[in-house]
Every structure is written in C-alpha cells, then in structure tokens.
C-alpha positions as CSV (number, residue, x, y, z in Angstrom):
1,X,110.5,20.6,131.6
2,X,111.4,17.1,129.4
3,X,112.3,19.7,126.5
4,X,114.8,22.2,128.2
5,X,116.4,18.7,129.8
6,X,116.4,17.0,126.7
7,X,118.2,20.4,124.6
8,X,121.0,20.5,127.6
9,X,121.9,17.1,127.5
10,X,122.1,17.5,123.3
11,X,123.9,21.0,123.9
12,X,126.7,19.5,126.1
13,X,127.4,17.0,123.3
14,X,127.4,19.6,120.8
15,X,124.5,18.6,119.1
16,X,122.0,20.9,117.9
17,X,118.3,21.6,118.6
18,X,115.9,20.2,116.1
19,X,113.4,22.7,114.1
20,X,110.5,21.6,116.2
21,X,112.8,21.9,119.4
22,X,113.9,25.3,118.3
23,X,110.0,26.6,117.6
24,X,109.2,25.0,121.2
25,X,111.7,27.2,122.9
26,X,110.6,30.6,121.2
27,X,107.1,29.5,122.2
28,X,107.7,29.0,125.8
29,X,106.0,31.4,128.5
30,X,107.4,34.2,130.4
31,X,106.8,32.2,133.4
32,X,109.3,29.6,132.4
33,X,111.9,32.4,131.1
34,X,114.5,31.8,133.9
35,X,114.5,28.0,133.4
36,X,114.6,28.5,130.0
37,X,118.2,30.7,130.5
38,X,119.6,28.6,132.9
39,X,119.5,25.8,130.6
40,X,121.1,27.7,127.8
41,X,123.2,29.1,130.8
42,X,124.6,25.1,131.0
43,X,125.4,24.4,127.7
44,X,127.1,28.1,127.1
45,X,129.3,27.6,130.2
46,X,130.2,24.0,128.8
47,X,131.7,25.4,125.7
48,X,132.8,29.0,126.8
49,X,133.2,28.7,130.7
50,X,132.5,32.4,132.1
51,X,134.4,34.1,129.1
52,X,132.9,37.3,127.3
53,X,134.6,38.4,124.1
54,X,134.4,41.9,123.5
55,X,134.2,43.3,120.0
56,X,134.7,46.5,118.9
57,X,133.0,48.2,115.7
58,X,134.9,50.6,113.7
59,X,132.9,52.1,110.6
60,X,135.3,53.0,107.9
61,X,132.7,54.7,105.7
62,X,129.0,55.7,107.1
63,X,126.1,56.0,105.0
64,X,125.2,57.0,101.0
65,X,124.7,52.8,100.5
66,X,123.1,52.1,97.0
67,X,121.5,49.1,98.8
68,X,118.0,49.2,99.7
69,X,118.2,47.0,103.1
70,X,114.8,48.1,104.7
71,X,116.4,47.9,108.7
72,X,119.4,49.9,107.7
73,X,119.8,53.7,108.4
74,X,122.6,54.0,105.7
75,X,120.1,52.2,103.0
76,X,119.1,54.3,99.9
77,X,116.1,56.3,100.1
78,X,117.3,56.9,104.6
79,X,116.5,60.1,106.0
80,X,117.9,59.3,109.0
81,X,120.1,62.1,110.5
82,X,123.1,59.8,110.6
83,X,126.7,60.7,110.3
84,X,128.0,60.4,106.4
85,X,131.6,60.2,105.4
86,X,134.1,58.5,103.2
87,X,136.8,56.4,103.8
88,X,138.8,56.5,107.0
89,X,142.2,57.3,106.9
90,X,144.3,54.1,108.1
91,X,145.7,56.4,111.0
92,X,142.0,57.5,111.6
93,X,141.1,54.0,111.7
94,X,143.9,52.7,113.7
95,X,143.5,55.3,116.4
96,X,139.6,54.5,116.8
97,X,140.7,50.7,116.7
98,X,143.3,51.6,119.6
99,X,140.5,53.3,121.6
100,X,138.3,49.9,122.0
101,X,141.7,47.5,121.8
102,X,142.4,49.9,125.6
103,X,138.9,49.6,126.3
104,X,139.3,45.5,126.6
105,X,138.0,44.7,123.4
106,X,139.8,41.6,121.7
107,X,138.4,41.8,118.2
108,X,138.0,45.0,115.9
109,X,135.6,45.0,113.5
110,X,135.8,47.0,110.3
111,X,132.9,47.8,108.5
112,X,132.1,49.5,105.3
113,X,128.4,50.7,103.9
114,X,128.0,49.6,99.9
115,X,127.2,46.9,97.8
116,X,130.6,45.3,98.0
117,X,134.1,46.8,97.8
118,X,136.1,47.4,95.0
119,X,139.7,45.8,94.5
120,X,140.9,49.5,95.3
121,X,138.9,49.3,98.6
122,X,140.5,46.0,99.8
123,X,143.6,47.5,99.1
124,X,142.5,50.6,101.7
125,X,141.3,48.0,104.3
126,X,144.8,46.3,104.1
127,X,146.5,49.5,104.7
128,X,144.3,49.9,107.7
129,X,144.7,46.4,109.0
130,X,148.6,47.3,109.0
131,X,148.0,50.5,110.9
132,X,145.9,48.8,113.6
133,X,148.4,46.2,113.9
134,X,151.3,48.6,114.2
135,X,149.5,49.8,117.6
136,X,148.1,46.5,118.5
137,X,149.7,43.0,117.2
138,X,147.5,40.3,118.8
139,X,144.3,42.3,118.3
140,X,141.9,40.0,115.6
141,X,140.7,41.7,112.7
142,X,136.9,41.1,111.6
143,X,136.1,42.8,108.3
144,X,132.3,43.4,106.9
145,X,132.8,45.0,103.6
146,X,129.6,43.6,101.7
147,X,129.1,41.2,98.9
148,X,132.7,39.4,98.4
149,X,134.4,37.6,95.3
150,X,136.8,34.9,95.9
151,X,139.7,36.7,95.2
152,X,138.8,39.4,97.7
153,X,138.7,37.0,100.1
154,X,141.9,35.7,99.7
155,X,143.4,38.7,99.7
156,X,142.0,40.1,102.8
157,X,143.1,37.0,104.5
158,X,146.9,37.6,103.2
159,X,146.4,41.2,104.9
160,X,145.5,40.0,108.0
161,X,141.9,39.6,108.3
162,X,140.7,36.9,110.7
163,X,137.4,36.7,110.2
164,X,134.7,38.2,107.9
165,X,130.9,39.0,108.4
166,X,128.4,38.7,106.4
167,X,124.6,38.2,108.0
168,X,122.2,36.4,106.5
169,X,119.8,38.7,108.4
170,X,116.3,36.7,107.9
171,X,115.5,33.7,106.3
172,X,115.6,32.8,102.3
173,X,111.3,32.8,102.3
174,X,111.1,36.4,103.3
175,X,114.6,38.0,102.4
176,X,112.9,39.6,99.1
177,X,110.6,41.1,101.7
178,X,113.7,43.3,103.2
179,X,115.5,43.9,100.6
180,X,115.3,43.7,96.5
181,X,118.6,44.9,95.4
182,X,120.7,41.7,96.3
183,X,119.6,38.1,97.6
184,X,119.9,35.5,99.9
185,X,121.9,33.6,97.9
186,X,124.4,36.2,97.3
187,X,124.8,36.7,101.2
188,X,125.5,32.9,101.3
189,X,127.7,33.0,98.7
190,X,129.8,35.6,100.4
191,X,129.8,33.3,103.3
192,X,131.1,30.6,101.7
193,X,133.7,32.7,99.8
194,X,135.2,34.0,103.0
195,X,135.0,30.5,104.5
196,X,136.7,28.7,101.9
197,X,139.7,31.3,101.9
198,X,140.5,30.2,105.4
199,X,138.3,33.3,107.2
200,X,136.9,32.6,110.3
201,X,132.6,33.0,109.1
202,X,130.9,35.2,111.0
203,X,126.9,35.7,110.1
204,X,124.1,36.1,112.3
205,X,120.3,37.8,111.9
206,X,118.3,40.5,112.9
207,X,115.2,39.9,114.9
208,X,112.0,42.3,114.9
209,X,111.6,42.9,111.2
210,X,107.9,41.4,111.6
211,X,109.3,37.7,110.9
212,X,107.8,34.8,112.1
213,X,109.3,32.3,114.6
214,X,109.5,29.9,111.8
215,X,111.5,32.7,109.8
216,X,114.0,33.4,112.8
217,X,114.5,29.3,113.4
218,X,114.9,28.9,109.4
219,X,117.5,31.5,109.7
220,X,119.7,30.4,112.5
221,X,119.5,26.7,111.1
222,X,121.1,27.9,108.1
223,X,123.8,29.6,109.8
224,X,124.7,26.0,111.4
225,X,124.4,24.6,107.9
226,X,127.4,27.0,106.6
227,X,129.2,26.3,109.6
228,X,129.9,29.9,111.0
229,X,132.1,30.1,113.8
230,X,130.2,33.6,115.3
231,X,126.4,34.5,115.2
232,X,125.9,37.9,116.0
233,X,122.2,38.2,117.1
234,X,120.8,41.3,116.7
235,X,117.6,43.3,117.7
236,X,116.2,45.8,115.3
237,X,116.9,49.4,115.5
238,X,113.9,51.3,114.1
239,X,115.8,54.4,112.9
240,X,113.5,57.1,111.8
241,X,113.4,57.5,108.2
242,X,113.8,54.1,107.6
243,X,111.1,51.8,106.4
244,X,110.7,50.0,109.6
245,X,110.7,52.7,112.0
246,X,107.6,51.5,113.5
247,X,108.5,47.8,114.2
248,X,108.6,47.8,117.9
249,X,107.1,44.4,118.3
250,X,110.1,42.5,120.7
251,X,110.3,42.5,124.5
252,X,112.7,41.7,126.6
253,X,111.3,38.3,127.5
254,X,111.3,37.7,123.8
255,X,115.0,38.8,123.0
256,X,115.7,36.2,125.8
257,X,114.1,33.4,124.1
258,X,115.6,34.3,120.8
259,X,119.3,33.9,122.0
260,X,118.3,30.8,124.4
261,X,117.0,29.1,120.9
262,X,120.0,30.2,119.3
263,X,122.4,29.1,121.7
264,X,120.6,25.5,121.6
265,X,121.0,25.3,117.3
266,X,124.5,26.6,117.8
267,X,125.9,25.2,121.3
268,X,129.6,25.6,120.9
269,X,129.6,28.5,118.3
270,X,130.4,31.7,119.7
271,X,126.7,33.5,120.1
272,X,127.1,37.4,120.1
273,X,124.6,40.0,121.6
274,X,124.8,42.5,119.0
275,X,123.0,45.6,117.9
276,X,120.2,46.8,120.0
277,X,120.6,45.1,123.2
278,X,120.2,48.4,125.0
279,X,117.1,49.2,123.2
280,X,115.4,45.7,123.8
281,X,116.5,43.9,126.5
282,X,117.4,46.8,128.9
283,X,117.7,46.3,132.4
284,X,117.6,42.3,131.5
285,X,120.8,42.8,129.6
286,X,122.9,41.0,132.1
287,X,120.7,37.8,132.0
288,X,121.8,37.3,128.4
289,X,125.4,37.1,129.3
290,X,124.2,33.8,130.7
291,X,123.3,32.9,127.0
292,X,126.0,34.4,124.7
293,X,129.8,34.4,125.1
294,X,130.0,37.7,123.1
295,X,129.1,41.1,123.2
296,X,129.6,44.5,121.0
297,X,131.5,47.1,123.3
298,X,130.7,50.9,123.4
299,X,128.8,52.1,119.6
300,X,127.4,50.5,116.7
301,X,127.9,51.8,113.4
302,X,125.4,54.6,113.4
303,X,123.8,54.3,116.9
304,X,124.9,55.0,120.2
305,X,125.8,52.0,122.8
306,X,126.1,52.0,126.6
307,X,129.3,53.8,128.0
308,X,131.8,50.8,127.5
309,X,132.4,51.1,131.1
310,X,129.3,50.1,131.9
311,X,129.8,47.1,129.7
312,X,132.6,46.2,131.9
313,X,130.9,46.7,135.1
314,X,128.0,44.6,133.8
315,X,130.3,41.6,132.7
316,X,132.0,41.8,136.3
317,X,128.6,42.1,138.3
318,X,127.1,39.1,136.4
319,X,130.3,37.0,137.3
320,X,131.8,36.5,134.2
321,X,135.6,37.5,132.6
322,X,136.6,39.3,130.0
323,X,138.3,36.8,127.1
324,X,141.7,38.2,127.3
325,X,144.3,38.2,123.7
326,X,145.8,34.7,123.1
327,X,143.1,32.9,124.5
328,X,141.0,30.4,122.2
329,X,137.8,31.8,121.8
330,X,136.0,28.8,120.6
331,X,136.5,25.3,121.6
332,X,139.4,23.1,120.3
333,X,137.4,20.9,118.3
334,X,136.2,23.7,116.2
335,X,139.5,25.3,115.6
336,X,141.6,24.0,112.5
337,X,144.9,26.4,112.4
338,X,146.9,27.9,114.6
339,X,145.1,31.2,116.4
340,X,142.2,30.5,114.0
341,X,138.9,30.1,114.5
342,X,137.6,28.3,111.2
343,X,135.4,25.6,111.8
344,X,136.0,22.1,110.7
345,X,132.2,21.2,110.1
346,X,131.1,21.0,106.7
347,X,129.2,23.7,104.9
348,X,126.1,22.5,103.5
349,X,123.7,24.3,101.0
350,X,121.4,26.4,102.4
351,X,103.3,37.9,108.4
352,X,103.1,37.4,112.5
353,X,103.8,38.9,115.6
354,X,107.5,38.6,116.5
355,X,106.9,39.0,120.3
356,X,105.1,36.1,122.4
357,X,103.1,37.9,124.6
358,X,102.4,41.6,124.6
359,X,103.5,43.8,122.2
360,X,106.0,46.0,123.3
361,X,105.3,50.0,122.7
362,X,107.3,52.1,120.5
363,X,110.6,53.9,122.5
364,X,112.0,55.9,120.0
365,X,113.7,58.1,123.1
366,X,116.1,54.8,123.4
367,X,117.5,55.1,119.3
368,X,120.3,57.6,120.0
369,X,122.3,58.6,117.0
370,X,126.3,57.7,116.9
371,X,127.7,61.2,117.4
372,X,131.1,60.4,118.2
373,X,134.3,58.0,117.5
374,X,134.9,57.4,114.0
375,X,134.4,60.1,111.5
376,X,133.8,62.9,114.2
377,X,136.5,65.3,116.1
378,X,135.1,63.6,119.6
379,X,136.5,60.6,121.2
380,X,134.8,57.2,120.8
381,X,133.0,55.6,123.3
382,X,135.1,52.2,124.7
C-alpha cells in the first residue's frame, strides 16, 4: 500500500503524517489492519526499540469535581458509584506509589480531581513527592492537577516533578460539546505553562465520545504542534451515571487504527496506551504494543485495570521488555536536559460514527469501578 510505504519512510525520518494521510489511516479497512499495525510498528521500533514504559496512577483526591466534563466519572453531577475521598496524606500516597514501582513502573502519575490546585495544594503535592522519593529516589514523577498557573508549574518543577499531564481530549471545534466550565484554550495554556517551566509536557486524547475522524486527527496534530513528549491515548470508559454512558461506538480494530494514526503523526514521541484499553481492545491489546511504547500498569483513577501481573505477562509474551529506571525514554534529539524529557521542537499556537465498520455493542459488564488501592484499606493492583 503506497500510503503505508510513504508513512513508514516519513516516520523513520521523524516526519509527521499530514492531515490527509492521517485521515486515510483511519479510513483503512479491517482487511488491511495487520498491514497498518506492522507499518506503525516499524516506526515505533525505530525510535523506541522493543521497550515498554510502565506508568502507575495514584489518585490523590477522588470525586467531587466542580467541572462538567461529560466523559468523567468524577464530574459535577455524576452519579457513578466511584470512590470519593479528600487529599491522601503524603505517606499514604507514597505507599500506593511504592506498590507501582515494585510492580515495574518507571513513572508515577499523581492525579487530583478539581479545576486546578491552590498554592496550598501544590505544597501538599510537594510533600507527597518528597515522601515518594524517600522510598524510590529514581522514580519519575508526573503530576496531573488541572489548570495550572506559570508560578505553580515552576514550583512543581522545583519540588521534583518531571512531567505535567493535561489532556486536550478532543478537537477545539467540538470541545464545547463535552465541557462548558473551561475551554480548549485553557487546556492549551496549561500545556504551554508546564512546558515553559521546564516540565515534560504530557497531553493526549479520548476517543469514542462521538467525535469525527477529523476531530481525532486535528487533536493529534494540535498535540504535535504543542511539542508534547507523551501522548496518552484513552478510549472512553462509558461510566453509568455520566452523560456519555451510552457511547459504545468503538471496535478493537478502530482503536488500533487510532493508535497507528497517532504514531504516524507523532513518530518519535511516547505514545501511551491509556484508559479503556481493556474494555475496547480486549484480546487485541498485545497488538497495540507494536504501535505504542508506553502503558499504564494496573488500575486507573476510578476504574479497575487488568491485574498488573497480566500486564507484565502480556509485554513479555509479545516479545517486548519493560523500560528500566535510568534508561532514556525519548530519542536523544528530543531530550534537552540531564535525565529530562522536554522536547526541543518549537511550540506553536495551537456528528458521526467513531468506528469504521460495524458499531460495537454496549459492554457495561466490562466497566469495573475501582474498590482497592489509594483511598481504601485494600492493597492496590500493581
């Protein structure tokens, strides 16, 4: 297929697919799926070899968020039966993080619900980072606390945060359809603030919210223009009690096409298989490892993932290796500071069926609410 040959050649040189090429990837047929995965796999191996980076989530504060993001189980008005609790004490968070590190995680992602942190909250996170580093000095720390000011971004960097996550989630054109309490521009501003403070910028998307292929492509192109280092690709978890609970449009095949499109647009960037992979990819998860180079280990914020041991078995069985502490995650040309992962690319301004082919049927039985780990008395899944 001329398209795939061209995309591989560009990807091996670190060049991004065009908008038209990215749309063409999403439009490929199920008959061509293995060819698409194989082509994306060549680009993935060029920049990341056979390594898989493991990331572990710690939900520092769960539920009761004042924002109205339609996809979120923690949103304003959500009736999802999730865990709800206030800020974890630093030692509680450190214990949760330690379980993830013991399971093989190289990076711990500290997440808190809410519009954005107060300065006091930032200091809470700083204390938590100190407690985590005391137990695991080499672990990378990513924070995800909502909208962030320039000063707060700088303070987090000083406290030992390596990266900041703030997803764009969807395209600017339709962002107002999924959230009214903040804007796409607010999210872009936070990504830029974190990057300018010297933090590695982590920002991704959520597929399956009713967006068009054009929306998906435009979101990934916006992420490329923002020069982010890590792109988490989430697939909507349709929590009961949220506005998007009926959105079961993704098929495993289309999820793989979305991942491949992201790899072709962002050939030399960490592409992370994130929330919803177990629900929507199901038995095709191992194929995704040939496209992505990073996954979350164990559970998510408010839903359960597959057992951590199963993640490790999947990686080994697919012929990949877990990326080790101290091993650079990004290609050398994208690293600009010792041990860091800030990209050197310049920053820039930044009603249809999601699935190609048959629409997936609702599988509400696959959504398991988290009932273990942080905020409970039960051991975490790592």
